[in-house]
N, C-alpha and C positions, 0 to 999 in steps of 0.2 A: 504493500500500500504506500509506503514511503519511498521517495526517490533516492534515499541514501540509507545505509544501515543505521539502525537505532544507536544513538550515542548513550554513554553512561549518564544517568540522571544525577541531579544534585542530591545532596544528603537528605533533603526532605522527602525523597521518594523511597528511602530505604525502609521506612516503616509502612505497614499496610495502611492504605487510605480507608477512612471510615466514611462511607457514602453519605450518611445523614449529616455529618459534620461538614463535609465538603460542600454539599448543596446549601446548607444554612449559611455558611461563611460566604460563599460566592454570591448568594442572593442578597445578603446584607451589604456586601461591597457594591453590588449593582444599584441597590437603593441609595446608598450614600452618594455614589457618583451622579445618579439621575436627579438627586436633590439640587444639584448645581443649576438645573434648568430654571427653577423658580426662586432660587435663593435671593436674588436682588430685586425681584419684582416689587416688593413692598417699598423699597427705597428709591426706585427709579425716578419718581417725580422730585425727590429731594436731593438727588445726586448733584445737580448744578450748584446748589447752596453748600452741600457738604464738601464738595471738591473744589469749589470756587472756579467753576469752568462753565462754558456755554452748554446748553442742553444738547446741541448737535454733536458736541465732543464727548459728553458723558454717555451718550448712546453707545459709544464704542465699548463700554463696560459689558454690554450684552453682545454686541457684534463680534468682539474679539474672541469670546468663548465659542460662538458658533463657527467662526473660521478656523480656530485652532482644532476644534473637534473634527471638522470635516477633513482636515489634513492629517491629523493624528490617527484617526480610526483605521483607514486602510494600511497605513505605514506600520503601525503597531501590530496589526493583525499579521502582516507578512513577516515581521521580525519575530513574532511569537512562533510562527510555523518553523522559522529557521533556527532560532536560538533558545526556544523554550517559552511556553505560554505563561507558566507561573512567573518566570523571571520578568517578562514584559508586563504582566499584571501588577507585580510589585512596583516596577518603575512607574506605571500609570498612577497607582495610588500615592506614591511619593510625590508625583507632580501635583496631585490634588492637595496634599498636605502643605507642600511648599507654597503653592499658589494661594491657599487660604491664609497662611501666615503672612505672606506679602500684603494681601488685602487687609488683614487685621491690623497691620502696622501702618497702613497708608492713610494719608490725609490729602493727597494730591492725585491728579488725574493719571499721570504716567504710571506710577506704581500700581494703581488700581487696575489699569488696562493690562499691565504685565501679569499681575496676579490672576486676573480673570482668564487670560490666555493660557496660563499654566493649568488652571482648573479645567479648561477645555481639553487639554492634552490627556486628561484621564479618561476620556470618553470610550477608549477601547476596552474598558474593564468588562462590559457586558458581553460583547462577542468573544473575548478571550475566555471568560468564564464558561460560556456555552461550549467552547471548544475543549476546555479542560474536562468538562463533564463527559463529553464524547470519549475522551481518552481514558478516563478513570472509572466511570460508573458501569455497572452491569447493564446489559441491554434492557432488561425489564424496568430499570429505574430511570432510564435516560429521557423518555418522552415527558414524564411529569416534571423532572428536574429542569429540563431545558425550557419547558413552558413557564415554570416559575421564574427562572432567570430572565427570560425574555420579558415577562410581565413586570419585572422589577423596574424597567424603564418607565412604565406608566405609573407604577406605585409611588416611586420617588417623586415624580413630577406632581402627582395629586396630593401627597402628604406634605410636600415641601412648602406649598403656598400658605396654608394656615399656620404651619410651624414658624415660617419666616415672618409672617405678619404678626404673630404673637410676640416673637422676640423683638421685632422692630418697634412695636407699640410700647414695650415695657422696659427695654434696655437700650444702651448705646448701640448704634448700628454696627460697630466693629464686632460686637458679640456674635453676629451672624456668621462671620468668618472664623472666629475662634471656635465656635460650635462645630463648623464643618471641618476644621483642622482636627479637632478632638475625635470626631467620628471617623475621619480618614485614618488617624493614628490607630484607633481600635481595629478598623478593618485590616490595616497593615499587619498588626500583631496576630490577628486571627488567621490571615492567609499564611503567614510564616509558620504558625503552629499546626494548622490542620490541612492545608492544601498541598498535595505532592506535585513534584515536577514531572511532566510527561516525558516519556522516551520517544514519542512520535515527533520526529524532526525531518525537515527537508534538507538542511545544510545548504551548501551553495553560497553564492555571492549576492549581496544586496544590490538591487537595481536602483542606484542613486539617481541616475538620469530620469528614470521613470517616476521616482518619488518627487523630484523637483517639477517635472512636467505636470503630474497630476495635481500637485499642490498649487501650481500657478493657474491651471485651468479651473480648479474648484474654487479657489479664492476669487478669481474673476467672476465666475458665475454667481456665487453666493453673495458677493459684495454687490453686484448689480441687482440681485433680487431683494436683498435686505435694505439697501439704501436707495433704491430706485424712486420710492415715493418722496424721499427728502430731496433728492437731486433733480427729480423730474424724469418721467419714463422716456421722454424723447430728448433728454439732454445729451450732449456729446459724450459726457463721462459715462452715463449709463449705457448708451448704445455701443460705445467703444469697448466697455467691459464685456458686454454680451458677445460682440464680435471677436474679441480676444479669446473668450472662453471657447467659442466654437472652433477657432483656428488652432488654439493650443491643444484642446482635447482631441481633435482629429489627428494632429501631428503626433500627439502622445500615443494614440491608439495604433497608428502606423508603426511607431517605434516598438511598442510592446509586442506587436505581432511578429517582429523580426528579431527580437532579442532572445537569447537562449534561456535566460532565467528572469522572466518579467516580474515586475511588482504585482501586477494583476494578470492572471492567465485569461486573456480575453476569449480564447477558444473554449475554455471551461465555462466562462461567464455566458457564452452564447448558446450553451446547451439549453434546450427548450425549457426544462424544469427550472433551471437557475434564472434564465432570462425573464420568464413570465412571473416567477416569484418576486424578483427584484422590481419589475414594473408594477406589480400589485402592491409592493411595499411603498412605493412612491405615493400611490393613490391612498393607501391606508394612513400613511404619515400625514398627508394633507387633511384627510377627514378627521383624524384624531385632534389635530391642532385647531381646527375650526371651532370645536367645542371649547377649548381653552381660551379662545379669543372672545366668543360670544357670551357664554354664561356669566363670567365675572362682570362684564360690562352691564348686562341686563340687571344684575343684582345691585350694582353700585349706582346706576343712573338715578337721578332724583324722581320721586313719585309724581312730580308735576308734569312729567312727560306723558303720563297716562299708561306707560308700560314698564318704566323703571321701578325697582323695588326699594331704592334708597337705603341699602344695607352697607355695612362697612366692609373693608377688604378682608378682615378676619372672618366675617360671616361668609363672604364669598368663598374663601378658602375652605371653610368647614363644609359648605355645600358641595364642593368639588371632591373633598377627601374620600367620601364613601366609594367613589368610582375606583380609586386605587385599591381599596380593600376588596372590591368585587373582582377586579382583575386577578388579584392574588388567590382569592377563594376559588375562582373558576379554572385556575391552572390545571388541577388534576382532572377536571371535567373535560377540558380541552384535550388533555393527553389521552383520556379514555376514548373520546370520539376519534382522535387520530389513530389510535390503536385498532379500533373497530372498523372504521370507514376509510382511513387514510388522511394525512394532513391536508390534502387538497380540499376535501369535503369540509374539514374544520375551518379552513380559510374562507371558503365560500359562505358557510353558515355565519361566521363572524362578520363578514362584510354586509350580509343582509340584516343582521341585528343592528349594526351601526347605522345603516340607512333607515331602518325603522325608528331608531332613536331620534334622528334628525327630523323624520316625518312627524313624530309625536311633538317635538319641540316647536314646530311651526304652529301647532294648535294649542299646546299647553305651555304657556310662558308667563302666566299672570300671578302665580303663587310660588313661594319659596319651595314648597314640597314638589311642585311641578318640576323645578330645575334639579332637585335632588334625584327625582325619579329618572329624568332624562340623562343626567350624568351617570347614573348606575347602569341604565340600559346601554348607553354608548360604551361605558367602561367594560361591560360584559362582552360586547362585540370585539372591542380592542383586545381583551384578554384571549379570546379565541384566535384572532388573527395573529397576534404576536407569539402565541404558543405554537402555532403551526409553521411559521416561516423558518425557524431554525431546522425543524425536521425536514422540510422540503429541500433546504439548501444542503444539509448534511447527507441526504439521500442521493445527492447527485454529484458530490465531489469526494475525492480521496481524503483519507484521514490527514494526510500531510498538508492539505490545503484548507483545512477546516477553519482556522482562525481568519485567514485572509478572506475566504468566501463569506463567513458570517459578518466580518467587519464591513465588507462592501454592501451587504444587505442592510446593515445598520445605517450606513451612509445614505442609502437610497431613501430610507425613512426620513432622515434629516433633511434631505433635499425636498421631500414632500412637505414637511412642516414649515420650512422656510418659504416655500412657494405659497402655502396657505396663508401665512402671515402677510405676505405681500398682496395677494389677491383680496383677502378680506379687508385689509387696510384701504385698498382702492375703493372697494364697494362701500364701506362705511363712511369714507370721506366724501363720496359723491352723493349718497342718499342720506340727507340730513334734515333736521328740523331746527328752527330758531327758538331758543329758550333764554329769555333775558339778554339777548345780544350774543349768545354763545351758540355755535353750531354743534349739535349733538347728533349721533347716528339715529336714524329713524327706525321705527318698528319694522317697516318694510325692508330696510337695509339689513337688519338682523335676520329677517325671514329669508332674504335672498342668500345670505351667507349660509344659513342652515340648509337651504335647498342645494347650494353648491356642495356642501359637505355630504349631503345624501347622494348627490350625483357622483362624487368621488368614490364613495363606498360602493355604489352600484357598478362603477367602472372597474373597481378592484374585483368585484364578483365576476364580471365578464372576462377580465384578463385571467383570473384564476381558473376559469373553465377551460382554458387552453393548456393548462399544465397537464402533463401526462399523469394518468391515474394508476399507479402501481397498486397491487394488492397490499393490504396491511402487513402481511407476512413478509412480502418482498421488501417493504420499507424497513421493517425491523431488522431484516437480515442485512440490509445495506448499511445500517448503523452499527451493527455488532462487531465488525472486524477491528474497529479502533480499540474497543475495550479489550478484545481478545489479544490484539497485538501488544497492548500495554501490559496486560496481565501475564503475557508470555515472558516479558522481560523484567517485570517488577513484581515483587511479592505482593500478594493481594489478599485482602480480608473480606472479599465479596462473599 
């Protein structure tokens, strides 16, 4: 399965891994990293005053994390396949701790942006964790464990908002980052104690040219998407970045196809199962983030609008929090459906549940409990989809490429969420009402974004229908060799 003979593992692999502990530690690390998505949301309006900088500049505290994550995720995944997934997971968690400490010590814009970028470099933890699970867990435990790990991305995002709002309301804003540093340090210790290093390695040489090319293309694309509304969608800067992204990524793809050891194996990526799973991931990422943009605004808009509920940011976060718990609770259900019917069916069911959630939201949006219900329904659908995607990816790639393939899939979701933010921003900026001289998003604007979110979920359903549908037994068999290969060379307590 591997392109090179298995190398000796680090000392951590010398003791038999305990599957339950491995799963719990990796899921905790995933939640800690995903908390970074919503960590600064409560203080974004205050950042210009806190950092003594213009709002257009302080927005980089969010953008820097997005760009760093986009670059780091595929690179760290490839390095994990080459040099050890646990080793790169530890490096990623260290980046989170260091970034949090830098932000905790900062009172100026530049160190804040540097710290947030370092936090973004930790984004590879979830795909690396899924890949470690493939290598270390027995086949019968894998589906549920990967579903839980994948769901941790949504769990952290959902739980992070009320937690961050509570801290920001009651403590100095620096405490947000000291808390994230402490959680990162705990995750680091737990990984060192309980997670073994895998023997499944590709070896070889790192594709530095490919890494630089991909980074340049992704930064150009995501910068244009995330800042286009501020700069103007038809401005020379925005159009130039889009053009640069197309040219760079095409040249990068040509180079990757001709190099012997590419950063991303595009031939593997073009396999039907991987390609359509990644395309569905973009649509699902888009659909998930639409909820995160609409529901908090509906909750916080003043009641004078006729549709706003006039609640605090903390209340908005508490309304969103149950969706994360639903994602985690449904991870074993998602795994059971995948085992019985195959992960393709699980993905399609999840997409339909998400679409139904947005359909309900269009007609139920006048009470707090309506929005709690909506967030839970959409969260349930996201739990199904996020649980199925790693199984689809791992069922189509060799064990030696698992981390890189899962990292690329995570990147596709991020591109979807970034695009959702941009499109929803345009819609809500164009469809407004006037309230006391202020332009606020209109009710129809929110309904339009919900309809777009439902459409994205239905698009994911259609795309998923083109994924080849292997029998459940075939899928399980395709995942088993990694665990068998690991257990063959590593003492196992399975």
